[in-house]
C-alpha positions in Angstrom: -76.4 56.0 107.5 -72.9 57.1 106.7 -72.2 53.8 104.9 -75.2 54.3 102.6 -74.0 57.7 101.5 -70.7 56.3 100.3 -72.5 53.4 98.5 -74.9 55.9 96.8 -72.0 58.0 95.7 -70.3 55.0 94.0 -73.6 54.0 92.4 -74.2 57.6 91.1 -70.6 57.7 89.7 -71.2 54.4 87.9 -74.5 55.6 86.5 -73.0 58.8 85.2 -70.6 56.7 83.1 -73.4 54.6 81.5 -75.3 55.2 78.3 -79.1 55.3 78.8 -81.0 53.9 75.9 -84.8 54.4 75.8 -85.6 53.0 72.5 -84.3 49.9 70.8 -84.0 50.4 67.0 -84.5 47.6 64.6 -80.7 47.3 63.8 -79.9 46.7 67.5 -82.7 44.3 67.9 -81.6 42.3 64.8 -78.0 42.3 66.1 -79.2 41.0 69.5 -81.2 38.3 67.8 -78.2 37.3 65.7 -76.0 37.0 68.9 -78.7 34.9 70.6 -79.0 32.6 67.6 -75.2 32.1 67.4 -74.8 31.6 71.2 -77.8 29.3 71.5 -78.4 30.7 75.0 -79.3 33.8 76.9 -82.4 35.9 77.2 -83.4 38.6 74.8 -82.4 41.2 77.5 -78.9 39.5 77.8 -78.5 39.7 74.1 -79.5 43.4 74.0 -77.1 44.3 76.8 -74.2 42.6 74.9 -75.2 44.2 71.6 -75.3 47.6 73.3 -71.8 47.1 74.6 -70.4 46.6 71.1 -67.8 47.6 70.1 -65.3 47.7 72.9 -67.6 48.0 75.9 -67.8 46.1 79.2 -70.7 44.5 80.9 -70.7 44.3 84.7 -72.6 41.3 86.0 -72.9 38.8 88.9 -74.3 36.2 86.5 -71.8 35.9 83.6 -72.6 32.5 82.0 -75.0 33.5 79.3 -73.4 36.9 78.8 -70.0 35.3 78.2 -71.6 32.9 75.6 -73.2 35.9 73.8 -70.0 38.0 74.0 -68.1 35.2 72.2 -69.9 36.2 69.1 -69.8 40.0 69.8 -67.3 42.6 68.6 -64.9 43.3 71.4 -67.2 43.0 74.4 -65.7 42.3 77.8 -67.8 40.6 80.6 -66.7 41.5 84.1 -67.9 39.5 87.1 -68.7 41.5 90.2 
């Protein structure tokens, strides 16, 4: 159980640094659609994640292919493989 507590602490620390968005406004949805059209790949969720990271944010992922394609058209978004 001791190992789980350390893992939970790291997860909680990460979550405290994240921005939680409950509603997607039309501007963000349009930006995600534009990114997806330009990249010609990725899901709507992938595109929203990249759009939310603009400008200057990072996206942590274990599946970087589509996210990297989307970020090529985004404003200063870094994709970090974990």
